OpenMM code with the backbone's topology and positions (N, CA, C; nanometers):
from openmm import Vec3, app, unit

residues = "MET ILE SER ILE TYR GLU GLN THR GLY GLU PRO ALA MET LEU GLU GLN ALA ALA GLU GLU CYS ALA GLU LEU ALA GLN ALA LEU LEU LYS LEU ALA ARG ALA GLU ARG GLY GLU SER PRO THR PRO ARG THR MET GLU GLU CYS GLN GLU LYS VAL LEU GLU GLU ILE ALA ASP VAL GLU THR CYS LEU ALA GLN LEU THR ALA ALA PRO TRP MET ASN MET GLU LYS ILE PHE GLU GLY ILE ASP GLU LYS THR GLU ARG TRP LYS ARG ARG ILE GLY THR ILE".split()
positions = [
    Vec3(-1.5824, 1.9767, -0.9327),
    Vec3(-1.5233, 1.8670, -1.0082),
    Vec3(-1.5567, 1.7347, -0.9386),
    Vec3(-1.5960, 1.6377, -1.0144),
    Vec3(-1.6320, 1.5065, -0.9613),
    Vec3(-1.5051, 1.4251, -0.9379),
    Vec3(-1.4969, 1.3616, -0.8203),
    Vec3(-1.3793, 1.2806, -0.7876),
    Vec3(-1.3830, 1.1484, -0.8635),
    Vec3(-1.2683, 1.0846, -0.8687),
    Vec3(-1.2594, 0.9517, -0.9310),
    Vec3(-1.3518, 0.8559, -0.8567),
    Vec3(-1.3547, 0.8664, -0.7244),
    Vec3(-1.4428, 0.7816, -0.6420),
    Vec3(-1.5881, 0.7986, -0.6848),
    Vec3(-1.6315, 0.9227, -0.7029),
    Vec3(-1.7696, 0.9480, -0.7430),
    Vec3(-1.7972, 0.9002, -0.8853),
    Vec3(-1.7010, 0.9147, -0.9739),
    Vec3(-1.7192, 0.8736, -1.1130),
    Vec3(-1.7256, 0.7222, -1.1283),
    Vec3(-1.6373, 0.6535, -1.0584),
    Vec3(-1.6302, 0.5086, -1.0771),
    Vec3(-1.7249, 0.4327, -0.9860),
    Vec3(-1.7548, 0.4912, -0.8706),
    Vec3(-1.8377, 0.4227, -0.7720),
    Vec3(-1.7513, 0.3453, -0.6738),
    Vec3(-1.8096, 0.3199, -0.5579),
    Vec3(-1.7331, 0.2548, -0.4519),
    Vec3(-1.6868, 0.1134, -0.4859),
    Vec3(-1.7726, 0.0262, -0.5394),
    Vec3(-1.7237, -0.1098, -0.5678),
    Vec3(-1.6024, -0.1112, -0.6603),
    Vec3(-1.6042, -0.0300, -0.7647),
    Vec3(-1.4911, -0.0261, -0.8573),
    Vec3(-1.3663, 0.0283, -0.7886),
    Vec3(-1.3841, 0.1277, -0.7013),
    Vec3(-1.2697, 0.1850, -0.6302),
    Vec3(-1.2112, 0.0828, -0.5334),
    Vec3(-1.2968, 0.0078, -0.4659),
    Vec3(-1.2492, -0.0972, -0.3754),
    Vec3(-1.1731, -0.2045, -0.4529),
    Vec3(-1.2250, -0.2439, -0.5667),
    Vec3(-1.1573, -0.3453, -0.6488),
    Vec3(-1.0217, -0.2947, -0.6972),
    Vec3(-1.0178, -0.1687, -0.7404),
    Vec3(-0.8916, -0.1126, -0.7886),
    Vec3(-0.7897, -0.1060, -0.6761),
    Vec3(-0.8339, -0.0633, -0.5577),
    Vec3(-0.7433, -0.0564, -0.4431),
    Vec3(-0.6888, -0.1946, -0.4090),
    Vec3(-0.7755, -0.2952, -0.4096),
    Vec3(-0.7311, -0.4314, -0.3794),
    Vec3(-0.6297, -0.4793, -0.4823),
    Vec3(-0.6545, -0.4501, -0.6092),
    Vec3(-0.5618, -0.4905, -0.7151),
    Vec3(-0.4261, -0.4232, -0.6975),
    Vec3(-0.4288, -0.2941, -0.6670),
    Vec3(-0.3027, -0.2222, -0.6491),
    Vec3(-0.2272, -0.2716, -0.5261),
    Vec3(-0.2993, -0.3058, -0.4195),
    Vec3(-0.2348, -0.3615, -0.2999),
    Vec3(-0.1681, -0.4948, -0.3320),
    Vec3(-0.2335, -0.5760, -0.4123),
    Vec3(-0.1762, -0.7045, -0.4516),
    Vec3(-0.0499, -0.6834, -0.5356),
    Vec3(-0.0532, -0.5854, -0.6250),
    Vec3(0.0647, -0.5566, -0.7067),
    Vec3(0.1787, -0.5035, -0.6209),
    Vec3(0.1468, -0.4225, -0.5200),
    Vec3(0.2504, -0.3748, -0.4284),
    Vec3(0.3108, -0.4913, -0.3514),
    Vec3(0.2269, -0.5818, -0.3061),
    Vec3(0.2767, -0.6985, -0.2322),
    Vec3(0.3750, -0.7782, -0.3186),
    Vec3(0.3416, -0.7996, -0.4431),
    Vec3(0.4307, -0.8742, -0.5328),
    Vec3(0.5621, -0.7996, -0.5549),
    Vec3(0.5543, -0.6683, -0.5728),
    Vec3(0.6759, -0.5895, -0.5944),
    Vec3(0.7654, -0.5917, -0.4709),
    Vec3(0.7045, -0.5861, -0.3526),
    Vec3(0.7829, -0.5918, -0.2284),
    Vec3(0.8504, -0.7280, -0.2125),
    Vec3(0.7793, -0.8339, -0.2435),
    Vec3(0.8374, -0.9681, -0.2349),
    Vec3(0.9541, -0.9836, -0.3312),
    Vec3(0.9380, -0.9323, -0.4531),
    Vec3(1.0458, -0.9424, -0.5518),
    Vec3(1.1675, -0.8624, -0.5063),
    Vec3(1.1456, -0.7442, -0.4480),
    Vec3(1.2569, -0.6642, -0.3975),
    Vec3(1.3281, -0.7363, -0.2837),
    Vec3(1.2520, -0.7972, -0.1943),
    Vec3(1.3136, -0.8713, -0.0834),
    Vec3(1.3991, -0.9860, -0.1371),
    Vec3(1.3487, -1.0578, -0.2379),
    Vec3(1.4277, -1.1678, -0.2967),
    Vec3(1.5533, -1.1137, -0.3638),
    Vec3(1.5399, -1.0002, -0.4321),
    Vec3(1.6561, -0.9403, -0.4995),
    Vec3(1.7603, -0.8982, -0.3961),
    Vec3(1.7161, -0.8423, -0.2832),
    Vec3(1.8101, -0.7990, -0.1795),
    Vec3(1.8835, -0.9173, -0.1179),
    Vec3(1.8150, -1.0303, -0.1039),
    Vec3(1.8780, -1.1487, -0.0449),
    Vec3(1.9502, -1.2337, -0.1484),
    Vec3(1.9274, -1.2063, -0.2747),
    Vec3(1.9894, -1.2864, -0.3796),
    Vec3(1.9234, -1.4214, -0.3968),
    Vec3(1.7997, -1.4357, -0.3498),
    Vec3(1.7239, -1.5606, -0.3633),
    Vec3(1.6317, -1.5521, -0.4840),
    Vec3(1.5976, -1.6665, -0.5377),
    Vec3(1.5055, -1.6713, -0.6516),
    Vec3(1.5390, -1.5600, -0.7504),
    Vec3(1.6514, -1.5740, -0.8174),
    Vec3(1.6982, -1.4661, -0.9058),
    Vec3(1.5877, -1.4128, -0.9979),
    Vec3(1.5916, -1.2833, -1.0168),
    Vec3(1.4970, -1.2151, -1.1027),
    Vec3(1.5746, -1.1455, -1.2139),
    Vec3(1.5148, -1.1328, -1.3311),
    Vec3(1.5861, -1.0619, -1.4389),
    Vec3(1.5958, -0.9111, -1.4139),
    Vec3(1.5237, -0.8622, -1.3126),
    Vec3(1.5267, -0.7193, -1.2808),
    Vec3(1.6448, -0.6862, -1.1901),
    Vec3(1.7005, -0.5678, -1.2106),
    Vec3(1.8067, -0.5202, -1.1223),
    Vec3(1.7440, -0.4742, -0.9907),
    Vec3(1.8283, -0.4539, -0.8908),
    Vec3(1.7810, -0.4019, -0.7624),
    Vec3(1.7113, -0.2678, -0.7834),
    Vec3(1.7699, -0.1825, -0.8663),
    Vec3(1.7124, -0.0503, -0.8922),
    Vec3(1.5758, -0.0620, -0.9600),
    Vec3(1.5620, -0.1548, -1.0525),
    Vec3(1.4323, -0.1752, -1.1187),
    Vec3(1.3281, -0.2237, -1.0190),
    Vec3(1.3684, -0.3117, -0.9294),
    Vec3(1.2767, -0.3605, -0.8259),
    Vec3(1.2345, -0.2468, -0.7335),
    Vec3(1.3292, -0.1618, -0.6969),
    Vec3(1.2972, -0.0477, -0.6113),
    Vec3(1.2024, 0.0490, -0.6822),
    Vec3(1.2270, 0.0747, -0.8092),
    Vec3(1.1391, 0.1634, -0.8869),
    Vec3(0.9975, 0.1071, -0.8961),
    Vec3(0.9879, -0.0249, -0.9128),
    Vec3(0.8558, -0.0885, -0.9195),
    Vec3(0.7815, -0.0713, -0.7879),
    Vec3(0.8513, -0.0855, -0.6756),
    Vec3(0.7885, -0.0646, -0.5445),
    Vec3(0.7371, 0.0785, -0.5340),
    Vec3(0.8181, 0.1751, -0.5751),
    Vec3(0.7756, 0.3149, -0.5699),
    Vec3(0.6522, 0.3386, -0.6559),
    Vec3(0.6500, 0.2802, -0.7732),
    Vec3(0.5343, 0.2928, -0.8634),
    Vec3(0.4085, 0.2352, -0.7991),
    Vec3(0.4220, 0.1189, -0.7393),
    Vec3(0.3053, 0.0537, -0.6789),
    Vec3(0.2592, 0.1270, -0.5527),
    Vec3(0.3524, 0.1828, -0.4767),
    Vec3(0.3132, 0.2642, -0.3613),
    Vec3(0.2304, 0.3837, -0.4091),
    Vec3(0.2736, 0.4468, -0.5167),
    Vec3(0.1980, 0.5599, -0.5718),
    Vec3(0.0576, 0.5171, -0.6123),
    Vec3(0.0457, 0.4004, -0.6746),
    Vec3(-0.0863, 0.3499, -0.7144),
    Vec3(-0.1751, 0.3251, -0.5931),
    Vec3(-0.1185, 0.2622, -0.4901),
    Vec3(-0.1959, 0.2333, -0.3686),
    Vec3(-0.2379, 0.3635, -0.3015),
    Vec3(-0.1441, 0.4562, -0.2871),
    Vec3(-0.1743, 0.5840, -0.2231),
    Vec3(-0.2833, 0.6598, -0.2996),
    Vec3(-0.2801, 0.6523, -0.4317),
    Vec3(-0.3819, 0.7179, -0.5125),
    Vec3(-0.5197, 0.6591, -0.4835),
    Vec3(-0.5275, 0.5280, -0.4781),
    Vec3(-0.6554, 0.4624, -0.4477),
    Vec3(-0.7022, 0.4952, -0.3067),
    Vec3(-0.6121, 0.4908, -0.2113),
    Vec3(-0.6500, 0.5209, -0.0738),
    Vec3(-0.6987, 0.6646, -0.0601),
    Vec3(-0.6343, 0.7551, -0.1306),
    Vec3(-0.6778, 0.8952, -0.1274),
    Vec3(-0.8199, 0.9082, -0.1811),
    Vec3(-0.8520, 0.8339, -0.2846),
    Vec3(-0.9870, 0.8383, -0.3402),
    Vec3(-1.0889, 0.7781, -0.2434),
    Vec3(-1.0482, 0.6755, -0.1722),
    Vec3(-1.1402, 0.6100, -0.0786),
    Vec3(-1.1755, 0.6978, 0.0406),
    Vec3(-1.0991, 0.8048, 0.0631),
    Vec3(-1.1356, 0.8948, 0.1735),
    Vec3(-1.2694, 0.9621, 0.1478),
    Vec3(-1.3187, 0.9574, 0.0253),
    Vec3(-1.4498, 1.0153, -0.0073),
    Vec3(-1.5652, 0.9247, 0.0347),
    Vec3(-1.5343, 0.8019, 0.0723),
    Vec3(-1.6405, 0.7084, 0.1128),
    Vec3(-1.7098, 0.7623, 0.2378),
    Vec3(-1.8421, 0.7555, 0.2412),
    Vec3(-1.9142, 0.8101, 0.3566),
    Vec3(-1.8819, 0.7389, 0.4880),
    Vec3(-1.8378, 0.6181, 0.4836),
    Vec3(-1.8067, 0.5414, 0.6041),
    Vec3(-1.6622, 0.5600, 0.6504),
    Vec3(-1.5839, 0.6335, 0.5703),
    Vec3(-1.4422, 0.6516, 0.6024),
    Vec3(-1.4272, 0.7331, 0.7298),
    Vec3(-1.3381, 0.6886, 0.8178),
    Vec3(-1.3146, 0.7572, 0.9449),
    Vec3(-1.1639, 0.7695, 0.9642),
    Vec3(-1.1099, 0.8816, 0.9205),
    Vec3(-0.9651, 0.9007, 0.9258),
    Vec3(-0.9135, 0.9030, 1.0693),
    Vec3(-0.9910, 0.9550, 1.1616),
    Vec3(-0.9488, 0.9565, 1.3016),
    Vec3(-0.9263, 0.8141, 1.3521),
    Vec3(-1.0163, 0.7261, 1.3165),
    Vec3(-1.0029, 0.5859, 1.3569),
    Vec3(-0.8785, 0.5224, 1.2926),
    Vec3(-0.8521, 0.5575, 1.1700),
    Vec3(-0.7339, 0.5055, 1.1006),
    Vec3(-0.6066, 0.5525, 1.1708),
    Vec3(-0.5990, 0.6817, 1.2026),
    Vec3(-0.4799, 0.7344, 1.2694),
    Vec3(-0.4617, 0.6735, 1.4082),
    Vec3(-0.5703, 0.6505, 1.4789),
    Vec3(-0.5623, 0.5833, 1.6092),
    Vec3(-0.5080, 0.4419, 1.5916),
    Vec3(-0.5557, 0.3723, 1.4888),
    Vec3(-0.5072, 0.2377, 1.4618),
    Vec3(-0.3600, 0.2358, 1.4269),
    Vec3(-0.3163, 0.3337, 1.3502),
    Vec3(-0.1744, 0.3430, 1.3145),
    Vec3(-0.0902, 0.3613, 1.4402),
    Vec3(-0.1340, 0.4510, 1.5284),
    Vec3(-0.0601, 0.4741, 1.6527),
    Vec3(-0.0538, 0.3472, 1.7370),
    Vec3(-0.1666, 0.2787, 1.7518),
    Vec3(-0.1710, 0.1560, 1.8321),
    Vec3(-0.0811, 0.0475, 1.7740),
    Vec3(-0.0880, 0.0294, 1.6429),
    Vec3(-0.0087, -0.0756, 1.5788),
    Vec3(0.1403, -0.0436, 1.5823),
    Vec3(0.1743, 0.0839, 1.5712),
    Vec3(0.3145, 0.1241, 1.5791),
    Vec3(0.3702, 0.0964, 1.7177),
    Vec3(0.2937, 0.1304, 1.8196),
    Vec3(0.3377, 0.1049, 1.9573),
    Vec3(0.3535, -0.0448, 1.9827),
    Vec3(0.2590, -0.1242, 1.9349),
    Vec3(0.2671, -0.2696, 1.9517),
    Vec3(0.3920, -0.3240, 1.8831),
    Vec3(0.4197, -0.2775, 1.7617),
    Vec3(0.5364, -0.3219, 1.6871),
    Vec3(0.6649, -0.2862, 1.7629),
    Vec3(0.6692, -0.1632, 1.8145),
    Vec3(0.7867, -0.1204, 1.8909),
    Vec3(0.8071, -0.2083, 2.0139),
    Vec3(0.6988, -0.2425, 2.0826),
    Vec3(0.7102, -0.3312, 2.2001),
    Vec3(0.7642, -0.4689, 2.1581),
    Vec3(0.7183, -0.5191, 2.0470),
    Vec3(0.7593, -0.6516, 2.0019),
    Vec3(0.9064, -0.6575, 1.9630),
    Vec3(0.9575, -0.5479, 1.9081),
    Vec3(1.0999, -0.5502, 1.8694),
    Vec3(1.1879, -0.4903, 1.9769),
    Vec3(1.1258, -0.4502, 2.0886),
    Vec3(1.2026, -0.4065, 2.2043),
    Vec3(1.2578, -0.2663, 2.1985),
    Vec3(1.1955, -0.1786, 2.1208),
    Vec3(1.2455, -0.0405, 2.1148),
    Vec3(1.1796, 0.0487, 2.2173),
    Vec3(1.0761, -0.0017, 2.2855),
    Vec3(1.0165, 0.0761, 2.3956),
    Vec3(0.9939, -0.0145, 2.5142),
] * unit.nanometer
topology = app.Topology()
chain = topology.addChain("A")
for resn in residues:
    res = topology.addResidue(resn, chain)
    for name in ("N", "CA", "C"):
        topology.addAtom(name, app.Element.getBySymbol(name[0]), res)
């Protein structure tokens, strides 16, 4: 079976991933405003949370497809996650 990545091609997959990341960013910002009660939105807190979940699913779907890219290096990604997590912990004083 041909993957979505193979069917659409890398440029289209990269564009889709970028679009979904932008939509996730907007949903996260709206949820943060709803939680603080700033810049009122017509959406309820629950609707904002559902939108974040939807956008996370979209981003995760795109990222999963991008693992088919020949240049993808999951080991490097996991190393980066570990390094960034440790740095974040140091900055907030948990380690």
